[in-house]
N, C-alpha and C positions, 0 to 999 in steps of 0.2 A: 372758491377752491383754487381757482387758477392763480390768483394772486399768492396764494400760499406756496405752490410749486415754484414759481417763479421766484420767490423769496429765498427758497430752497437751494435754487440752481444758483443763484446770485451768491448765497452764503458758500455754497461748495466750490464755485469759482474763487472766491476769495481766499478761501482757505487753501486751495490749490496753488493760486498765486503767490501765497506769503510761504507755502512750503517751498515751491520753487525759487523764491528769493532768499529763503535761509539756505537751501542747498547749494545756491549759487555763491553766497557769501562764505559758506564753510569751504567750498571748492576753491575759493579765490584764496582764503587764508590758508589752506594746506598748500596750495600752489606757492604762495609766497614763502612759507616756511621752508618747503623745499629748495627754492632758488637761494634763500638767505642761507641755509646749510650748505649748499654747494659752493657758494662764494666763500663763506667761512672756511670751509675745507681747502679751497683752491688757495686762499689768502695765506693760511697758515704754511701749507707745503712750499708756496713761493717764497716765503719768509726763510723757512728752512734751507731751501735750494739757495737763495742768495747768500745767507750767513755762511754757507760753505766756502766762499770766496773770499771771506774776511779771516786774517789770522787771528788765532786767540792768543793775546798777547797777556803775559803774567808781569805785573809791575813789581819789580823788587828794589830794595833799597840799593843805593850805589855800592861797589865792591871796594871802592877806593874813597876814603872820607877823612877829612881833619878834624882832629880832636882836642885842639887848643896847643898852648905853648908848654915846654916842660916846667917853666916855674909855677904853672897853675896846679900842680900835683905835688903834696907835701909826701915825704918819703914815708913808706908804710901804709900806704892807703890804697883802697880799690874804690875805683870811680864807676858808678853804675849808670851814669847819664845817658851813655849809648847802648844801654841792655835792650831796651824795649824796640827801637828803631832799627839798630843794627846788629842786634845779638851778640855784642861784644863788652867786655870789660876792660879798662884801662887800669893797669897796675903799676905802682911804682913800690918797688921793695926799699927796705931800709938802707941798702948801699947806694941808693939813688938810681938804679937801672930800671927800666920800663919794659913792659911786655904788654901786648894784646892777647886776650883769651877768649875763646868762644864760650858763650853763656848757655852751655848745653851739657846736661850730665852725659857721660859716656855709656850709662847703662841702657836706659831707654829713651833718652832725648829730652826729658823734662829740664825745666829752668831752675838750677839752684839758686838759693838765698845767700846774700853774704852775711854772715853772723859776726858783726863787729865785736862784740864783747867775747866772743870764743876764738876771734881771728880765724874763721874757716868758712868755706862754702858747705851749705847743707842742702841736700836735693830733698823736696818736700815729697816726692813720689814713694821712693822706696829706702830713704834715709843714707844714701852716700854721702860721705864726708870728704873734703878736699882742702888740703892746706892752701895758704895763699898763693903759693905758686903753681896750684892745679894738680899737685900729686895726690892721688887717692889714698885714704888711709883706712876708710871705714865703709861697711855696706857693700852692696853687690856690684859697684862699679869696677869694670874691668881693667880700666886704665886711667892714666891722668886725662885731664881735660885739654883740648887742642888749642894751640896757638895759632896767631896770625902775625905775618910780617909787620913790624912797625918800623917807621923810618922818619928822618927829620925832612920836610917838604922845603922847598927852596925860600919860603917866606919864614922858616924857622919853626913852623908849627909841626906837632906829631901828626904823621899820616899812617892810617891802617891800610892794609892792602890785603882784603880777604882772598884774594886768588892766590895766594901763597899762604898754605896751611902747614903747619908743624904739628902732626898727630901726636898725641901721647903713647908712649911705649910702656907697657906694664912694668912697674917696679922701678921705672928710671925717672929721675928729674928732668923735666923738659929742657931747663937750661944747660943742663951737662950734654944732653943727646944733641941738642940744637942751640949751639951758641948763638947763631944768627937770629935766635927768636928774642933774644935780649938786646936792648938798646941801651949802652952806656952813654950818658950825656954828661 
């Protein structure tokens, strides 16, 4: 009988030691999780604090850019090559004069498409229509499209300056209102 009690005592101690070891490992695990959470929280807040000291820079395309030589543009054409990158069409009228026009509808700012067959710009959002000169003639657009200054650079290329804008005036042809918006070569 004595041996039987001793075996129980040994078993009880073994279970108690195992329970203690399990309790310690759980305690260690929760301790590590707590410290890791605190470290993560501090790291995120430190990064946010340090980010405050760096400026938020918005990279935009250049406001002045060259678009090639006048001879590259046949009369009566709309060049969409610079539309995506610079938001500008280069237009050469039949009389040989040039102008740079912003590729933005004056209604809500969508990008119109040049319809070569109809010789007009058509806005896909609400159906505004513009002549090759930018004058609005259909749809909800309240005024003609805006133009940018176009000049000849020192090397003979056409140069667009988007810092100088000629806003469209309702019912008026931009070339008449702003003769400086046309470049005669």
